[in-house]
C-alpha positions in Angstrom: 75.6 160.9 199.2 79.0 162.4 198.6 80.3 165.2 200.8 79.9 168.8 199.8 81.1 172.1 201.1 78.6 175.1 201.3 81.1 177.6 202.7 81.4 179.7 199.5 78.4 179.2 197.2 78.4 181.1 194.0 75.1 181.7 192.2 75.8 182.7 188.6 74.0 185.7 187.1 74.2 185.9 183.3 73.9 189.7 183.1 76.3 190.5 185.9 78.8 187.9 184.6 78.9 189.5 181.1 82.4 191.0 181.4 83.9 187.5 181.6 81.0 185.2 180.7 79.5 182.6 183.0 82.2 179.9 182.4 85.2 182.1 183.0 83.5 183.8 186.0 82.9 180.4 187.5 86.4 179.2 186.7 88.0 182.2 188.3 85.7 182.1 191.4 86.6 178.5 192.0 90.2 179.3 191.7 89.6 181.9 194.4 87.9 179.5 196.7 84.3 179.0 195.7 83.1 175.5 196.7 79.7 175.4 195.0 78.6 176.9 191.7 74.9 177.2 190.9 73.7 177.8 187.3 70.7 180.1 187.5 69.2 181.6 184.4 65.4 182.2 184.5 65.3 183.2 180.9 67.2 180.4 179.3 65.7 177.5 177.4 66.4 174.0 178.7 68.6 173.5 175.6 70.7 176.5 176.5 70.9 175.5 180.1 72.3 172.1 179.1 74.8 173.7 176.7 76.0 176.1 179.4 76.0 173.5 182.1 78.1 171.1 180.1 80.7 173.8 179.5 80.6 174.6 183.3 81.0 171.0 184.1 84.1 170.7 181.9 85.5 174.0 183.3 85.1 172.7 186.9 86.5 169.2 186.2 89.5 168.4 188.4 88.3 170.8 191.1 86.4 170.0 194.3 83.6 172.5 193.4 80.1 171.1 193.0 77.9 172.2 190.1 74.2 172.8 191.0 71.4 173.6 188.5 68.6 176.0 189.7 65.0 174.7 189.1 65.6 172.8 185.8 65.6 169.1 186.6 65.7 168.1 182.9 68.8 170.2 182.4 70.5 168.9 185.6 70.0 165.3 184.5 71.3 166.0 181.0 74.3 167.8 182.3 75.0 165.1 184.9 75.2 167.9 187.4 76.0 167.3 191.1 72.7 168.6 192.2 69.5 170.6 191.8 68.3 173.6 193.8 64.6 174.3 194.0 62.3 176.9 195.5 59.0 176.7 197.3 57.0 177.1 194.1 58.9 174.7 191.9 58.3 171.0 191.1 58.2 169.9 194.8 60.7 168.1 197.0 59.3 164.6 196.7 58.8 164.8 192.9 62.2 166.3 192.4 63.9 163.6 194.5 62.0 160.9 192.6 63.3 162.3 189.4 67.0 162.8 190.3 67.5 159.7 192.4 69.4 159.4 195.7 72.9 160.3 194.5 72.2 163.9 193.3 72.2 166.7 195.8 68.9 168.5 196.4 68.9 172.0 197.9 65.7 173.8 198.9 65.1 177.6 199.4 63.4 178.4 202.7 62.7 181.7 204.4 60.8 181.0 207.6 60.6 178.7 210.6 57.4 177.3 209.3 59.0 176.2 206.0 62.0 174.8 207.9 59.8 172.7 210.1 57.7 171.5 207.2 60.6 170.1 205.1 61.5 166.4 205.0 65.2 166.0 206.0 65.3 162.6 204.4 64.7 164.1 200.9 66.7 167.4 201.1 70.5 167.7 201.5 70.8 171.4 202.4 68.8 174.6 202.6 69.3 178.0 201.2 67.9 180.5 203.8 66.9 184.0 202.9 66.7 186.5 201.7 68.8 187.7 204.6 69.2 191.2 203.2 67.4 193.0 200.4 68.9 192.2 197.0 68.5 193.5 193.5 69.5 190.3 191.8 66.2 188.6 192.5 63.4 191.2 191.9 60.1 190.6 193.8 61.8 188.5 196.5 60.0 188.1 199.9 60.9 190.6 202.7 64.4 190.2 204.1 64.6 188.2 207.3 67.7 189.7 208.7 70.3 188.0 210.9 67.8 187.3 213.6 65.5 185.6 211.2 68.3 183.6 209.7 69.3 182.4 213.2 65.7 181.4 213.9 65.3 179.4 210.7 68.6 177.6 211.1 67.7 176.6 214.6 64.4 175.1 213.2 66.3 172.6 211.0 69.1 170.2 211.4 70.1 170.4 207.7 73.2 172.4 206.7 72.2 175.9 205.7 73.7 178.5 203.4 72.6 182.1 203.8 71.6 184.0 200.7 70.3 187.4 199.7 72.3 190.6 199.6 75.3 189.0 201.2 78.5 191.0 201.1 81.9 190.4 202.5 81.2 192.5 205.6 78.3 190.1 206.6 80.4 186.9 206.7 81.2 186.9 210.4 77.7 187.6 211.7 76.2 185.1 209.2 78.5 182.2 210.2 77.9 183.0 213.9 74.2 182.0 213.4 75.2 178.4 212.6 75.1 178.8 208.8 77.6 176.6 207.0 78.3 179.1 204.3 77.4 182.2 202.3 75.8 182.3 198.9 76.6 185.3 196.8 75.8 186.7 193.4 77.0 190.3 192.9 79.8 189.9 195.5 81.6 187.8 192.8 79.7 188.2 189.5 80.5 191.5 187.8 83.4 192.3 190.1 86.6 193.6 188.4 88.2 190.2 189.0 86.0 187.3 190.2 89.0 185.4 191.5 90.2 188.2 193.7 86.6 188.8 195.0 86.2 185.1 195.8 89.6 185.0 197.5 88.6 187.9 199.7 85.4 186.1 200.7 87.3 182.9 201.2 89.7 184.6 203.6 86.8 186.2 205.5 85.1 182.8 205.8 88.2 181.0 206.9 88.9 183.7 209.6 85.3 183.3 210.9 85.5 179.5 211.0 88.8 179.3 213.0 
């Protein structure tokens, strides 16, 4: 499996990204320091996901950023994305890995020590842990686990973890102090006046915390 960098993980939101569009938001964010870009659109058809994903792949070509597709394995395969991210209620880790093969990254959302202890580290490459804080970008999400909960979940798995859920720039230091390898953000970049400037500010905060 090729190396990947979770430090600044952008989850694209179609509505919040409307001022620039998904492609330009991603392009600017990567220019500002985003290392992973996840295409998440719960309302899109597979055909539209593939169309958008191929445009994203072209936009990110020549950068080190990885393109991840949320949930939709068919779209990820058609796009030739770098990976897929699934939740606890999606296709399932074993079935997803069987479909995507050994070369594609597989991320899994977890939110408890029980879920961390139950996962198979030979099938999953990284975990998204949260929600750390309440967030409006994912309605109906489970209760926020907070910094202490994040630390407990990370201690329960040896897999690299990225923290997600209501993460803002002021949270970066305490999140990375838990052992997380990065922060996953939505509104902290999507919908900001300039996604590149927002990403650069987060990048600077991350780099300060990692030194």
